[in-house]
C-alpha positions in Angstrom: -25.8 -34.7 2.9 -26.3 -32.4 -0.1 -28.2 -30.0 2.2 -25.3 -29.8 4.6 -22.9 -29.0 1.8 -25.2 -26.3 0.3 -25.7 -24.8 3.8 -21.9 -24.8 4.4 -21.2 -23.1 1.1 -23.9 -20.5 1.7 -22.5 -19.8 5.2 -19.0 -19.3 3.8 -20.3 -17.0 1.1 -22.4 -15.0 3.6 -19.4 -14.6 5.9 -17.2 -13.4 3.1 -19.8 -10.9 2.0 -20.3 -9.6 5.6 -16.5 -9.2 6.2 -16.1 -7.5 2.9 -18.8 -5.1 3.7 -17.4 -4.4 7.1 -13.9 -3.8 5.5 -15.3 -1.3 3.0 -17.4 0.6 5.6 -14.6 0.8 8.2 -11.9 1.8 5.7 -14.0 4.4 3.9 -13.8 6.8 6.9 -10.0 6.3 7.2 -9.5 7.0 3.4 -11.7 10.1 3.6 -9.6 11.4 6.5 -6.4 10.6 4.6 -7.6 12.5 1.5 -8.6 15.5 3.6 -5.2 15.5 5.3 -3.5 15.3 1.8 -5.6 18.2 0.6 -4.7 20.3 3.7 -1.0 19.5 3.1 -1.4 20.7 -0.5 -2.8 24.0 0.9 -6.6 23.6 0.7 -8.7 24.5 3.6 -11.9 22.7 4.6 -14.0 25.8 3.5 -12.6 25.4 0.0 -13.9 21.8 -0.4 -17.5 21.3 -1.4 -17.7 17.5 -1.4 -15.4 14.5 -0.8 -16.4 11.0 -1.9 -14.3 7.9 -1.4 -15.2 4.7 -3.3 -14.0 1.1 -3.3 -13.7 -1.0 -6.4 -13.1 -4.8 -6.2 -12.8 -4.9 -10.0 -9.8 -2.4 -9.8 -8.2 -4.7 -7.3 -8.5 -7.7 -9.7 -7.2 -5.6 -12.6 -4.2 -4.2 -10.7 -5.4 -0.7 -10.3 -5.8 1.2 -7.0 -8.8 -0.3 -5.2 -9.7 3.0 -3.5 -10.5 6.2 -5.3 -11.4 9.7 -4.0 -13.5 12.3 -5.8 -13.3 16.0 -4.7 -15.3 19.0 -5.8 -14.1 22.4 -4.7 -16.4 25.4 -3.9 -14.8 27.7 -6.5 -14.9 25.0 -9.3 -18.5 23.7 -9.2 -19.0 21.0 -11.8 -15.4 19.8 -11.9 -14.7 16.6 -10.0 -11.0 15.8 -9.3 -10.1 12.1 -9.1 -7.5 10.9 -6.6 -5.9 7.4 -6.4 -4.9 5.6 -3.2 -1.8 3.6 -4.0 1.6 3.9 -2.4 0.3 7.3 -1.4 -2.3 9.6 -2.7 -2.0 11.1 -6.1 -4.3 13.1 -8.3 -5.3 11.1 -11.3 -7.6 13.1 -13.5 -10.6 15.4 -13.4 -14.0 15.6 -15.2 -16.7 18.1 -15.6 -18.2 20.8 -17.8 -16.1 21.4 -20.9 -17.3 25.1 -20.9 -15.6 25.6 -17.6 -12.1 24.1 -18.5 -12.3 23.2 -22.2 -10.4 26.3 -23.4 -7.7 26.2 -20.8 -4.1 25.4 -21.6 -2.5 22.3 -20.2 -0.3 24.3 -17.8 -3.4 26.1 -16.4 -5.2 22.7 -15.8 -2.2 21.4 -13.7 
């Protein structure tokens, strides 16, 4: 009897893990396309974008933050990564990178 219970619990855990993995993989492509569309609306062309990375965070979901985040690096600003949140829409959250590149800029120049 104990073996059946353990096998049942392990089966449920395995199914949840498999469906979670499928969800993340299938939604990542959609979120990447959404972010690229957002950037095009903001006036950026595909040639200006060096890299786009979209990540999922289960921890953020539990803590009440956006579960999906996007990270963009532009060709003309190598070393600076812009962070985008997927909530009720897409919004730019922050950026990070080399302080020599943007450390001496005024706030208005950064925005």
